[in-house]
NUDO-207606 format. One record per residue (C-alpha): residue in one letter; x, y, z. Coordinates in steps of 0.2 Angstrom, whole numbers, plus 5000, padded with zeros to 4 digits. Example, Ala and Ser with C-alpha at 12.3 -4.5 7.8 and 13.67 -1.06 7.14 Angstrom:
! NUDO-207606
@rest: a&u: 5062&v: 4978&w: 5039
@rest: s&u: 5068&v: 4995&w: 5036
***
This chain:
! NUDO-207606
@rest: m&u: 5135&v: 4904&w: 5280
@rest: q&u: 5117&v: 4909&w: 5277
@rest: k&u: 5122&v: 4927&w: 5275
@rest: s&u: 5137&v: 4922&w: 5263
@rest: s&u: 5125&v: 4911&w: 5253
@rest: l&u: 5113&v: 4925&w: 5251
@rest: h&u: 5127&v: 4937&w: 5245
@rest: s&u: 5131&v: 4923&w: 5233
@rest: r&u: 5114&v: 4922&w: 5226
@rest: l&u: 5112&v: 4941&w: 5224
@rest: l&u: 5129&v: 4942&w: 5215
@rest: i&u: 5123&v: 4928&w: 5203
@rest: i&u: 5107&v: 4937&w: 5200
@rest: a&u: 5116&v: 4954&w: 5197
@rest: l&u: 5128&v: 4946&w: 5185
@rest: a&u: 5114&v: 4938&w: 5175
@rest: a&u: 5105&v: 4954&w: 5174
@rest: l&u: 5121&v: 4963&w: 5168
@rest: n&u: 5123&v: 4949&w: 5155
@rest: c&u: 5105&v: 4951&w: 5149
@rest: f&u: 5108&v: 4970&w: 5147
@rest: a&u: 5124&v: 4968&w: 5138
@rest: l&u: 5115&v: 4956&w: 5126
@rest: l&u: 5101&v: 4968&w: 5123
@rest: s&u: 5113&v: 4982&w: 5120
@rest: c&u: 5121&v: 4973&w: 5106
@rest: k&u: 5105&v: 4969&w: 5096
@rest: d&u: 5104&v: 4978&w: 5080
@rest: d&u: 5085&v: 4982&w: 5082
@rest: i&u: 5077&v: 4991&w: 5096
@rest: d&u: 5064&v: 4981&w: 5106
@rest: t&u: 5050&v: 4993&w: 5105
@rest: s&u: 5041&v: 4984&w: 5120
@rest: d&u: 5055&v: 4990&w: 5131
@rest: r&u: 5059&v: 5007&w: 5123
@rest: y&u: 5053&v: 5017&w: 5138
@rest: v&u: 5062&v: 5007&w: 5152
@rest: f&u: 5075&v: 5021&w: 5154
@rest: d&u: 5061&v: 5035&w: 5152
@rest: k&u: 5069&v: 5040&w: 5135
@rest: e&u: 5060&v: 5045&w: 5119
@rest: t&u: 5064&v: 5041&w: 5101
@rest: v&u: 5063&v: 5055&w: 5088
@rest: a&u: 5046&v: 5047&w: 5083
@rest: s&u: 5039&v: 5045&w: 5100
@rest: y&u: 5043&v: 5062&w: 5105
@rest: l&u: 5035&v: 5070&w: 5090
@rest: s&u: 5020&v: 5059&w: 5092
@rest: k&u: 5017&v: 5065&w: 5110
@rest: h&u: 5017&v: 5084&w: 5105
@rest: q&u: 5002&v: 5090&w: 5096
@rest: d&u: 5012&v: 5104&w: 5088
@rest: y&u: 5020&v: 5091&w: 5076
@rest: s&u: 5004&v: 5081&w: 5072
@rest: e&u: 5004&v: 5087&w: 5054
@rest: y&u: 5023&v: 5082&w: 5052
@rest: v&u: 5020&v: 5065&w: 5060
@rest: k&u: 5006&v: 5062&w: 5048
@rest: i&u: 5019&v: 5066&w: 5034
@rest: i&u: 5033&v: 5054&w: 5040
@rest: q&u: 5020&v: 5041&w: 5044
@rest: g&u: 5014&v: 5042&w: 5025
@rest: t&u: 5032&v: 5042&w: 5018
@rest: k&u: 5041&v: 5027&w: 5013
@rest: i&u: 5060&v: 5025&w: 5016
@rest: s&u: 5062&v: 5020&w: 4998
@rest: k&u: 5051&v: 5013&w: 4984
@rest: h&u: 5058&v: 4995&w: 4988
@rest: t&u: 5051&v: 4994&w: 5005
@rest: e&u: 5035&v: 4997&w: 5015
@rest: s&u: 5044&v: 5004&w: 5030
@rest: t&u: 5041&v: 5022&w: 5033
@rest: i&u: 5051&v: 5037&w: 5039
@rest: y&u: 5042&v: 5036&w: 5055
@rest: q&u: 5048&v: 5018&w: 5058
@rest: l&u: 5065&v: 5024&w: 5054
@rest: l&u: 5064&v: 5037&w: 5067
@rest: s&u: 5058&v: 5024&w: 5080
@rest: a&u: 5074&v: 5014&w: 5077
@rest: r&u: 5091&v: 5015&w: 5084
@rest: g&u: 5102&v: 5027&w: 5076
@rest: n&u: 5108&v: 5045&w: 5076
@rest: y&u: 5096&v: 5057&w: 5068
@rest: t&u: 5095&v: 5076&w: 5067
@rest: c&u: 5077&v: 5081&w: 5064
@rest: f&u: 5072&v: 5098&w: 5059
@rest: a&u: 5054&v: 5096&w: 5063
@rest: p&u: 5042&v: 5109&w: 5055
@rest: s&u: 5027&v: 5115&w: 5066
@rest: n&u: 5009&v: 5113&w: 5061
@rest: e&u: 5009&v: 5132&w: 5057
@rest: a&u: 5025&v: 5130&w: 5046
@rest: i&u: 5016&v: 5116&w: 5036
@rest: a&u: 5000&v: 5127&w: 5034
@rest: n&u: 5011&v: 5141&w: 5028
@rest: y&u: 5019&v: 5129&w: 5015
@rest: l&u: 5002&v: 5124&w: 5009
@rest: d&u: 4998&v: 5142&w: 5006
@rest: t&u: 5013&v: 5144&w: 4995
@rest: l&u: 5007&v: 5129&w: 4985
@rest: v&u: 4991&v: 5138&w: 4982
@rest: v&u: 5000&v: 5153&w: 4976
@rest: r&u: 5010&v: 5143&w: 4964
@rest: g&u: 4995&v: 5134&w: 4957
@rest: v&u: 4999&v: 5117&w: 4963
@rest: i&u: 4983&v: 5115&w: 4973
@rest: s&u: 4967&v: 5125&w: 4974
@rest: e&u: 4966&v: 5127&w: 4993
@rest: p&u: 4978&v: 5125&w: 5007
@rest: s&u: 4973&v: 5107&w: 5012
@rest: w&u: 4981&v: 5090&w: 5009
@rest: d&u: 4963&v: 5085&w: 5002
@rest: a&u: 4965&v: 5097&w: 4988
@rest: f&u: 4978&v: 5086&w: 4979
@rest: t&u: 4969&v: 5078&w: 4965
@rest: d&u: 4984&v: 5067&w: 4960
@rest: p&u: 4989&v: 5055&w: 4974
@rest: q&u: 5007&v: 5054&w: 4967
@rest: k&u: 5009&v: 5073&w: 4968
@rest: k&u: 5004&v: 5073&w: 4986
@rest: d&u: 5016&v: 5058&w: 4990
@rest: s&u: 5030&v: 5068&w: 4981
@rest: i&u: 5027&v: 5083&w: 4992
@rest: y&u: 5027&v: 5072&w: 5007
@rest: q&u: 5043&v: 5065&w: 5002
@rest: v&u: 5051&v: 5083&w: 4999
@rest: i&u: 5046&v: 5088&w: 5017
@rest: a&u: 5051&v: 5072&w: 5025
@rest: y&u: 5068&v: 5068&w: 5016
@rest: n&u: 5074&v: 5086&w: 5018
@rest: s&u: 5071&v: 5087&w: 5036
@rest: i&u: 5081&v: 5073&w: 5042
@rest: i&u: 5100&v: 5070&w: 5043
@rest: d&u: 5105&v: 5052&w: 5047
@rest: t&u: 5123&v: 5052&w: 5052
@rest: g&u: 5124&v: 5033&w: 5057
@rest: d&u: 5139&v: 5031&w: 5068
@rest: g&u: 5145&v: 5049&w: 5064
@rest: d&u: 5147&v: 5062&w: 5051
@rest: v&u: 5159&v: 5062&w: 5037
@rest: n&u: 5173&v: 5068&w: 5048
@rest: g&u: 5169&v: 5057&w: 5062
@rest: s&u: 5167&v: 5072&w: 5074
@rest: s&u: 5149&v: 5073&w: 5077
@rest: i&u: 5135&v: 5061&w: 5080
@rest: v&u: 5120&v: 5073&w: 5079
@rest: y&u: 5120&v: 5092&w: 5076
@rest: e&u: 5117&v: 5103&w: 5090
@rest: t&u: 5115&v: 5122&w: 5087
@rest: s&u: 5132&v: 5124&w: 5096
@rest: s&u: 5140&v: 5114&w: 5083
@rest: f&u: 5133&v: 5123&w: 5068
@rest: p&u: 5146&v: 5131&w: 5057
@rest: s&u: 5148&v: 5149&w: 5060
@rest: n&u: 5152&v: 5156&w: 5043
@rest: p&u: 5137&v: 5163&w: 5033
@rest: n&u: 5127&v: 5150&w: 5024
@rest: e&u: 5140&v: 5136&w: 5027
@rest: e&u: 5133&v: 5119&w: 5025
@rest: l&u: 5132&v: 5105&w: 5037
@rest: s&u: 5144&v: 5091&w: 5033
@rest: s&u: 5131&v: 5077&w: 5031
@rest: p&u: 5117&v: 5077&w: 5019
@rest: t&u: 5099&v: 5074&w: 5022
@rest: l&u: 5089&v: 5059&w: 5017
@rest: a&u: 5086&v: 5068&w: 5001
@rest: d&u: 5105&v: 5068&w: 4998
@rest: r&u: 5105&v: 5087&w: 4999
@rest: k&u: 5116&v: 5097&w: 5011
@rest: l&u: 5108&v: 5111&w: 5022
@rest: s&u: 5115&v: 5128&w: 5025
@rest: v&u: 5115&v: 5137&w: 5041
@rest: r&u: 5113&v: 5156&w: 5043
@rest: f&u: 5114&v: 5166&w: 5059
@rest: a&u: 5104&v: 5182&w: 5059
@rest: d&u: 5109&v: 5198&w: 5068
@rest: n&u: 5102&v: 5190&w: 5084
@rest: p&u: 5114&v: 5176&w: 5088
@rest: d&u: 5099&v: 5165&w: 5094
@rest: s&u: 5091&v: 5167&w: 5077
@rest: i&u: 5096&v: 5153&w: 5066
@rest: f&u: 5089&v: 5149&w: 5049
@rest: v&u: 5091&v: 5133&w: 5040
@rest: n&u: 5092&v: 5135&w: 5021
@rest: n&u: 5088&v: 5154&w: 5023
@rest: t&u: 5070&v: 5150&w: 5026
@rest: a&u: 5067&v: 5139&w: 5041
@rest: l&u: 5069&v: 5148&w: 5057
@rest: i&u: 5074&v: 5137&w: 5072
@rest: d&u: 5063&v: 5139&w: 5087
@rest: l&u: 5071&v: 5149&w: 5101
@rest: k&u: 5065&v: 5137&w: 5114
@rest: n&u: 5061&v: 5121&w: 5106
@rest: h&u: 5079&v: 5116&w: 5099
@rest: d&u: 5093&v: 5105&w: 5105
@rest: i&u: 5080&v: 5092&w: 5111
@rest: p&u: 5090&v: 5076&w: 5115
@rest: v&u: 5081&v: 5060&w: 5112
@rest: l&u: 5087&v: 5041&w: 5113
@rest: n&u: 5091&v: 5041&w: 5094
@rest: g&u: 5096&v: 5059&w: 5090
@rest: m&u: 5092&v: 5077&w: 5091
@rest: i&u: 5076&v: 5087&w: 5087
@rest: h&u: 5075&v: 5106&w: 5082
@rest: q&u: 5058&v: 5113&w: 5079
@rest: v&u: 5058&v: 5125&w: 5063
@rest: h&u: 5045&v: 5138&w: 5058
@rest: g&u: 5047&v: 5134&w: 5040
@rest: v&u: 5047&v: 5119&w: 5028
@rest: i&u: 5064&v: 5115&w: 5021
@rest: a&u: 5060&v: 5112&w: 5003
@rest: p&u: 5075&v: 5116&w: 4992
@rest: g&u: 5070&v: 5118&w: 4973
@rest: n&u: 5072&v: 5102&w: 4963
@rest: d&u: 5072&v: 5111&w: 4946
@rest: g&u: 5086&v: 5105&w: 4934
@rest: l&u: 5093&v: 5115&w: 4919
@rest: a&u: 5079&v: 5110&w: 4908
@rest: e&u: 5066&v: 5117&w: 4920
@rest: v&u: 5075&v: 5133&w: 4922
@rest: l&u: 5076&v: 5136&w: 4904
@rest: k&u: 5057&v: 5131&w: 4902
@rest: n&u: 5053&v: 5144&w: 4914
@rest: f&u: 5060&v: 5158&w: 4903
@rest: i&u: 5048&v: 5153&w: 4889
@rest: d&u: 5033&v: 5149&w: 4900
@rest: a&u: 5034&v: 5166&w: 4909
@rest: n&u: 5040&v: 5175&w: 4893
@rest: r&u: 5054&v: 5182&w: 4903
@rest: g&u: 5070&v: 5189&w: 4896
@rest: g&u: 5088&v: 5184&w: 4901
@rest: f&u: 5090&v: 5168&w: 4891
@rest: i&u: 5074&v: 5165&w: 4882
@rest: v&u: 5083&v: 5164&w: 4865
@rest: t&u: 5094&v: 5150&w: 4872
@rest: a&u: 5079&v: 5141&w: 4879
@rest: k&u: 5070&v: 5142&w: 4862
@rest: l&u: 5086&v: 5134&w: 4854
@rest: v&u: 5087&v: 5120&w: 4867
@rest: e&u: 5069&v: 5116&w: 4865
@rest: a&u: 5070&v: 5116&w: 4846
@rest: c&u: 5085&v: 5104&w: 4847
@rest: g&u: 5075&v: 5092&w: 4858
@rest: l&u: 5087&v: 5093&w: 4872
@rest: y&u: 5075&v: 5095&w: 4887
@rest: d&u: 5074&v: 5077&w: 4891
@rest: t&u: 5093&v: 5076&w: 4892
@rest: l&u: 5094&v: 5091&w: 4902
@rest: s&u: 5081&v: 5085&w: 4914
@rest: k&u: 5091&v: 5071&w: 4920
@rest: v&u: 5097&v: 5072&w: 4938
@rest: k&u: 5102&v: 5054&w: 4943
@rest: d&u: 5104&v: 5038&w: 4933
@rest: e&u: 5088&v: 5029&w: 4937
@rest: v&u: 5094&v: 5013&w: 4931
@rest: y&u: 5109&v: 5013&w: 4942
@rest: e&u: 5098&v: 5019&w: 4957
@rest: e&u: 5087&v: 5003&w: 4954
@rest: l&u: 5101&v: 4991&w: 4953
@rest: y&u: 5110&v: 4999&w: 4968
@rest: e&u: 5094&v: 4998&w: 4979
@rest: t&u: 5090&v: 4981&w: 4974
@rest: g&u: 5108&v: 4974&w: 4977
@rest: k&u: 5109&v: 4969&w: 4958
@rest: l&u: 5124&v: 4981&w: 4954
@rest: n&u: 5136&v: 4967&w: 4951
@rest: n&u: 5141&v: 4969&w: 4933
@rest: l&u: 5156&v: 4981&w: 4935
@rest: d&u: 5166&v: 4976&w: 4919
@rest: k&u: 5170&v: 4995&w: 4916
@rest: h&u: 5172&v: 5000&w: 4934
@rest: p&u: 5190&v: 5005&w: 4939
@rest: t&u: 5189&v: 4995&w: 4955
@rest: e&u: 5185&v: 4978&w: 4946
@rest: g&u: 5193&v: 4964&w: 4954
@rest: s&u: 5198&v: 4974&w: 4970
@rest: i&u: 5190&v: 4982&w: 4985
@rest: g&u: 5183&v: 4999&w: 4981
@rest: y&u: 5170&v: 5012&w: 4985
@rest: l&u: 5154&v: 5010&w: 4975
@rest: p&u: 5144&v: 5026&w: 4976
@rest: k&u: 5126&v: 5026&w: 4981
@rest: h&u: 5121&v: 5038&w: 4967
@rest: r&u: 5127&v: 5041&w: 4949
@rest: k&u: 5122&v: 5059&w: 4945
@rest: y&u: 5121&v: 5070&w: 4930
@rest: g&u: 5129&v: 5087&w: 4929
@rest: f&u: 5128&v: 5100&w: 4914
@rest: t&u: 5137&v: 5116&w: 4911
@rest: l&u: 5128&v: 5127&w: 4898
@rest: f&u: 5138&v: 5141&w: 4889
@rest: a&u: 5124&v: 5152&w: 4884
@rest: e&u: 5123&v: 5169&w: 4875
@rest: t&u: 5112&v: 5181&w: 4884
@rest: d&u: 5097&v: 5189&w: 4876
@rest: e&u: 5106&v: 5205&w: 4876
@rest: f&u: 5119&v: 5198&w: 4864
@rest: w&u: 5105&v: 5191&w: 4852
@rest: s&u: 5096&v: 5208&w: 4853
@rest: t&u: 5111&v: 5217&w: 4848
@rest: e&u: 5116&v: 5206&w: 4834
@rest: l&u: 5099&v: 5204&w: 4826
@rest: g&u: 5092&v: 5221&w: 4831
@rest: k&u: 5076&v: 5213&w: 4838
@rest: d&u: 5068&v: 5211&w: 4855
@rest: a&u: 5074&v: 5194&w: 4862
@rest: k&u: 5056&v: 5189&w: 4865
@rest: e&u: 5053&v: 5191&w: 4846
@rest: i&u: 5068&v: 5182&w: 4840
@rest: s&u: 5064&v: 5165&w: 4833
@rest: v&u: 5074&v: 5149&w: 4830
@rest: e&u: 5074&v: 5153&w: 4811
@rest: d&u: 5082&v: 5170&w: 4815
@rest: v&u: 5096&v: 5162&w: 4824
@rest: k&u: 5099&v: 5149&w: 4811
@rest: d&u: 5099&v: 5162&w: 4797
@rest: y&u: 5112&v: 5173&w: 4807
@rest: i&u: 5124&v: 5158&w: 4809
@rest: v&u: 5122&v: 5153&w: 4791
@rest: a&u: 5126&v: 5171&w: 4786
@rest: k&u: 5141&v: 5172&w: 4797
@rest: n&u: 5147&v: 5155&w: 4790
@rest: i&u: 5151&v: 5150&w: 4808
@rest: y&u: 5148&v: 5131&w: 4805
@rest: p&u: 5152&v: 5130&w: 4786
@rest: n&u: 5150&v: 5111&w: 4786
@rest: a&u: 5133&v: 5110&w: 4795
@rest: k&u: 5117&v: 5107&w: 4786
@rest: n&u: 5105&v: 5121&w: 4784
@rest: d&u: 5088&v: 5113&w: 4786
@rest: n&u: 5073&v: 5113&w: 4798
@rest: k&u: 5078&v: 5096&w: 4806
@rest: y&u: 5084&v: 5104&w: 4822
@rest: t&u: 5085&v: 5088&w: 4832
@rest: s&u: 5099&v: 5082&w: 4820
@rest: t&u: 5117&v: 5083&w: 4826
@rest: e&u: 5122&v: 5088&w: 4809
@rest: n&u: 5110&v: 5103&w: 4809
@rest: v&u: 5118&v: 5120&w: 4810
***
């Protein structure tokens, strides 16, 4: 009886322990005090324990998840989830700072060289947001939780199916050596430090910062004028004269973004799913298509070097050709009635 009683007590203890474990595993938040019970690391804790990522850790600790919360990307990577992290080494970040010096953004390759704190925060966000994919419970096809190199698409420059925190998709390119994999053509995945499984995802060290260009159509056109570069410099002058740069600079509807993030997007009178269950997109993006005459066309038509062609030259040409007979011929170029 004594032996049987002991077995009963052990069984009760075991069941109680199992029940506690089941309750803990169903919690939405990870209890950080018990995180290392199973000798596992999160993305954040793994990066913190390796000196080669110290600069990247500083960046994700200083980057907020959104402007509506004080929580940081580091805290996000400490929580339960499925994150694929392309973590740049300290050397990669140092090289990126060198490129900012060349571009004239900062005077020396140091974070202390930023005179505008908002500009520094913006660079932090570019690095942090473009380095992390959050697949939640799976990717868009439900076929992968995190991205291992063995699951990367094999076609040249094919994109990973899930976007980064910056809402951009990353391309993958295999070099001649099958072990040489580039992300977005610039960030080489380390030959040894990749496919590192952690409690809440997968880590790949990269030898380059993933920072896709954020230039919109307006910025591209402005560059023709600022650099006095041929190609579409005449079109750029026309767009500038018509006052369209502000319009063509738009990427996302910022009012919509604010309402969505604050949960205030309730007025859907013109939404096609009004009154029914429907998908509400996270972003409302702008996209422009510009049918632009080349500088070669204008040089041929006007007999002048494109860099010397003025807005008035183009206006006089259109008036002479009577292309828009009902348009006004004046210098109020921002008017929609102007030629």
